[in-house]
PAPAMI-99955 format. One record per residue: residue in one letter; chain; x, y negated, z negated of N, C-alpha, C in turn. Coordinates in steps of 0.05 Angstrom, whole numbers, padded with zeros to 5 digits. Each point is the difference from the previous one (the first is absolute). Example, Ala and Ser with C-alpha at 12.3 -4.5 7.8 and 13.67 -1.06 7.14 Angstrom:
<rs>
rest	kette	n_c1	n_c2	n_c3	ca_c1	ca_c2	ca_c3	c_c1	c_c2	c_c3
a	A	00264	00114	-00156	-00018	-00024	00000	00018	-00024	00000
s	A	-00007	-00021	00014	00016	-00024	-00001	-00015	-00022	-00014
</rs>
This chain:
<rs>
rest	kette	n_c1	n_c2	n_c3	ca_c1	ca_c2	ca_c3	c_c1	c_c2	c_c3
m	A	00017	00024	00000	-00017	-00024	00000	00018	-00025	00000
g	A	-00005	-00019	00018	00017	-00023	00003	-00009	-00022	-00020
l	A	00016	-00021	00000	-00006	-00023	-00017	-00023	-00015	00012
r	A	-00017	-00011	-00017	-00022	-00015	00009	00005	-00030	-00007
p	A	00002	-00017	00021	00006	-00028	-00006	-00023	-00013	-00015
s	A	00007	-00019	-00017	-00021	-00014	-00016	-00006	-00027	00012
a	A	00016	-00010	00019	-00004	-00026	00012	00015	-00003	00026
l	A	-00009	-00018	00017	00015	-00008	00024	00014	-00026	-00008
s	A	00025	-00002	00006	00016	-00024	-00006	00006	-00016	00025
f	A	-00006	-00026	-00001	00006	-00018	00022	00020	-00021	-00010
s	A	00019	-00007	00017	00018	-00022	-00008	00008	-00015	00025
w	A	00008	-00025	-00004	00007	-00018	00022	00021	-00020	-00009
s	A	00012	-00014	00019	00020	-00020	-00006	-00014	-00026	-00009
l	A	00013	-00015	-00016	-00010	-00025	-00010	-00002	-00020	00023
t	A	-00023	-00014	00001	-00004	-00021	00020	00006	-00027	-00013
p	A	00019	-00015	00011	00006	-00026	-00012	-00025	-00018	-00003
d	A	-00002	-00013	-00023	-00022	-00018	-00007	-00026	00013	-00005
a	A	-00002	00027	00002	-00025	00013	-00005	-00005	00001	-00031
s	A	-00025	-00006	-00007	-00007	00002	-00028	-00017	00024	-00006
s	A	-00012	00012	00021	-00015	00024	-00003	-00003	00015	00027
y	A	-00009	00025	-00002	-00003	00017	00023	-00027	00014	-00001
t	A	-00010	00007	00024	-00024	00016	00002	00007	00025	00016
i	A	-00008	00023	-00011	00005	00025	00014	-00027	00013	00006
t	A	-00002	00012	00024	-00025	00013	00008	00008	00027	00012
l	A	-00015	00021	-00009	00004	00027	00011	-00025	00007	00016
t	A	00004	00009	00025	-00022	00006	00018	00003	00028	00012
n	A	-00022	00014	00003	00000	00025	00014	00003	-00006	00030
a	A	00021	00009	00012	00006	-00007	00028	-00020	00012	00020
k	A	-00011	00023	-00007	-00019	00013	00019	-00027	-00014	-00001
t	A	-00010	-00006	-00023	-00027	-00012	-00003	00000	-00030	-00002
d	A	00024	-00012	-00004	00004	-00029	-00004	-00015	-00009	-00026
r	A	-00005	00019	-00018	-00013	-00006	-00025	00020	-00009	-00021
r	A	-00005	-00023	-00013	00018	-00010	-00020	-00003	00017	-00025
v	A	00022	00011	-00010	00000	00016	-00024	00002	-00017	-00025
f	A	00018	-00020	00001	00002	-00019	-00022	00015	-00025	00009
t	A	-00005	-00022	-00014	00015	-00024	00003	00007	-00010	-00028
r	A	00025	-00008	-00004	00008	-00011	-00026	00012	-00028	00006
t	A	-00011	-00020	-00013	00010	-00027	00004	00015	-00010	-00025
g	A	00015	-00021	00003	00013	-00012	-00023	00024	00015	-00011
l	A	00011	00017	00016	00024	00015	-00010	00024	-00019	-00001
t	A	00015	00001	-00022	00023	-00017	-00003	00026	00014	00002
r	A	-00001	00027	00001	00025	00016	00003	00002	00009	00029
t	A	00023	00012	00006	00005	00010	00027	-00004	00030	00002
s	A	-00018	00010	-00017	-00006	00029	00001	-00028	00003	-00012
f	A	-00012	00023	00008	-00027	00006	-00010	-00004	00031	00001
s	A	-00012	00011	-00021	-00006	00028	00000	-00030	00004	00000
y	A	-00009	00017	00019	-00029	00006	00003	-00004	00028	-00012
s	A	-00016	00001	-00021	-00004	00026	-00014	-00027	00013	00004
q	A	-00018	-00013	00016	-00026	00012	00005	00001	00019	00024
l	A	00017	00020	-00002	00004	00018	00023	-00024	00016	00008
e	A	-00020	00002	-00018	-00025	00014	00007	-00015	-00014	00022
n	A	00006	-00025	00006	-00013	-00015	00021	00013	00005	00027
l	A	00022	00016	00001	00014	00005	00025	-00004	00029	00008
d	A	00004	00005	00026	-00002	00027	00011	00023	00003	00019
v	A	00003	00023	00012	00020	00005	00020	-00006	-00019	00024
g	A	00020	-00012	00011	-00004	-00017	00024	00019	-00023	00002
a	A	-00005	-00018	00018	00017	-00023	00005	-00011	-00024	-00014
f	A	00018	-00016	-00012	-00007	-00024	-00014	00019	-00022	00008
s	A	-00009	-00025	-00005	00018	-00023	00004	-00003	-00017	-00025
w	A	00022	-00014	-00006	-00001	-00019	-00022	00011	-00027	00011
s	A	-00013	-00021	-00008	00008	-00026	00009	00006	-00017	-00024
l	A	00018	-00019	00004	00009	-00018	-00021	00000	-00029	00010
e	A	-00010	-00017	-00017	00000	-00029	00006	00012	-00015	-00023
a	A	00017	-00020	00005	00011	-00017	-00021	-00015	-00026	-00001
f	A	-00003	-00010	-00025	-00014	-00025	-00005	00017	-00018	-00018
q	A	-00005	-00026	00003	00012	-00020	-00018	-00020	-00021	-00007
i	A	00005	-00014	-00022	-00018	-00022	-00008	00012	-00026	00011
n	A	-00016	-00014	00016	00011	-00025	00013	-00002	-00023	-00020
r	A	00008	-00024	00009	00001	-00024	-00017	-00027	-00008	-00011
e	A	-00021	00007	00016	-00028	-00006	-00009	-00011	00021	-00019
g	A	00016	00020	-00006	-00008	00021	-00019	-00017	00022	00014
r	A	00000	00000	00026	-00015	00021	00015	00019	00023	00007
t	A	-00011	00024	00000	00015	00023	00008	-00002	00003	00030
v	A	00024	00000	00013	00001	00003	00029	00018	00023	00008
r	A	-00006	00013	00022	00016	00022	00009	00026	-00010	00012
t	A	00022	00013	-00008	00026	-00009	00010	00012	00019	00020
s	A	-00014	00022	00005	00010	00019	00020	-00023	00013	00014
k	A	00005	00009	00024	-00020	00016	00014	-00001	00027	-00013
p	A	-00022	00014	00002	-00001	00027	-00013	00020	00018	00013
v	A	00014	00015	-00016	00019	00020	00009	-00013	00027	-00004
v	A	-00001	00017	00021	-00014	00025	-00002	00019	00023	00004
s	A	-00003	00021	-00016	00015	00024	00002	-00018	00024	-00002
r	A	00007	00022	00013	-00018	00023	00001	00014	00024	-00013
f	A	-00017	00018	-00012	00011	00024	-00012	-00022	00022	00003
d	A	00009	00025	-00002	-00018	00023	00002	00000	00016	-00026
i	A	-00023	00010	-00007	-00001	00019	-00022	-00006	00027	00012
t	A	00018	00019	-00005	-00003	00027	00011	00003	00020	-00022
l	A	-00009	00024	00005	00004	00022	-00018	00018	00020	00013
g	A	00012	00017	-00016	00018	00021	00011	-00016	00020	00016
k	A	00013	00022	00006	-00011	00021	00016	-00027	00009	-00011
k	A	-00019	00003	00017	-00027	00009	-00009	00002	00030	-00006
i	A	-00011	00006	-00023	00000	00028	-00009	-00026	00013	00007
g	A	00001	00022	00013	-00024	00015	00009	-00012	00016	-00024
p	A	-00021	00014	00005	-00013	00016	-00021	00019	00022	-00009
t	A	-00003	00006	-00025	00016	00022	-00012	-00012	00026	00005
n	A	00015	00020	00009	-00009	00027	00005	00009	00017	-00023
i	A	-00019	00012	-00013	00006	00019	-00022	-00006	00028	00011
n	A	00021	00016	00001	-00003	00027	00011	-00002	00019	-00024
s	A	-00022	00015	-00001	-00003	00020	-00021	00006	00027	00012
p	A	00012	00018	-00016	00005	00027	00011	-00026	00015	00005
t	A	00001	00017	00020	-00024	00015	00006	-00003	00025	-00018
k	A	00023	00009	-00011	00000	00023	-00019	00010	-00009	-00026
i	A	-00013	00008	-00021	00009	-00006	-00027	00009	00026	-00013
y	A	00024	00000	-00010	00012	00023	-00012	00000	-00003	-00031
l	A	-00009	00019	-00014	00000	00000	-00029	00017	00023	-00010
r	A	00013	-00003	-00022	00016	00022	-00012	-00014	00008	-00025
</rs>
């Protein structure tokens, strides 16, 4: 039995002048948004709700924001998108249990 991960970890390089980041995870096949987290102040994030994911292709996007002179939050970068796949190992077929046709007793 293999290890079961408890979270997906995302990390990125610091964007100069950014005060926060927004990360979005999307199912690439259905284009359905799985989650969005805004207001991140670190350059990493761990997503632990793995029960919301299934085998397949996903993309995650990141946007950097800063607070301008008027105190408004403005985007400082275009969204950067990266893709990843969730796969499982070799599919295991049904188990065959072979019973002997003759039973010997002593």
